[in-house]
Residue, then its C-alpha position, 0 to 999 in steps of 0.5 A: m500500500f505504501r508503494a502504491s501511495i508513492i507511485s500515486m504521489h509521483e503521478a499526481a506531481t507529474l499531472l500537475l507539471v504536465f497540466n500547468g498553465d491554462s490547459l483544458f484540464l485545469r479549466l474543467l477541474p473546478q467544475y467536474g473535479y469533485l464529481a470525478v472524485l465522488l465517482a472514483a471513490f465509489w470504486e477505488g480509493e486511496a490512489v484517487l484521494i492522493a491525487a485529489g489531495t495533491l491537487c488541493g494542496a496545489g490550490y486547484l481543488d478545495w480540500r473540504l469539498t474534496i473530502l466530502a465528495a470522497a466520503i459520499g462516494g466511498a460510503a455509497g459504494d459500501q452501502i450498496y455492498f451492504y444492501a446487496a448482501h442482504e439479498r445474496a449473502a450466502r451465495l457471495v460467501q460460497k462463491s468467493k475463495r477470499l470470503r470463504k477464507w476470511y468469513p469465519r474470523v471476520s464474522k466473529f470480530v464483527l459480532r463482538h466489535g461491530t462499531t469498531a469493525v465498520l469504523l476501521s474497515r476502510f483502513a484495513a487493506g482487503l476488508r473494505i468490501t468484506i466488512p459491509l457484507v459480513c455486517a449485513t449477514v450477521g444482522m447489523s441494522p442499517r440504522k447502525y451501519s449507515p452512520l458508522n459507514f459515513l463516519s468511517a468514509l469521512c475519516w478515511a477521506s480526511v486522512w488521505v487528503v490531509i497527507s497528500y495535501q502536504f505534498g501538493a502544497h510543496l510543488 
């Protein structure tokens, strides 16, 4: 994960250098940058936030709107996994080797520490999709999961944007 962060920071710096000036990219960034962050955070996360945070530090995006867009996108993706799991949980666990392997341990942890599991799921590589599925299968209510999921997404987006903002501020 650290190596991917370094590569992404390098790519973000390269983007800033290439698109420096009055390019089409920089003119469209304020209009569509936040939408792009929201959509990208729906599927992927850290690489997008590193690039977006770097752009915030360089003054091209507002850090508050970037964090909000990333949190909404990331939380929405996990909400879909959570609700989809209510319908198809048993089949998903049986079809996926990774889920079959991790499900017993993760479900025990979620049953004991549901709040902590949801809050930390974004920060544990490989568990971003697994935790919402397990939360749904062990019967965590949407009223509990949804606010925790958004809070987790907000913390996650804040951490990555703040870290990469520093990088962009020095370019």
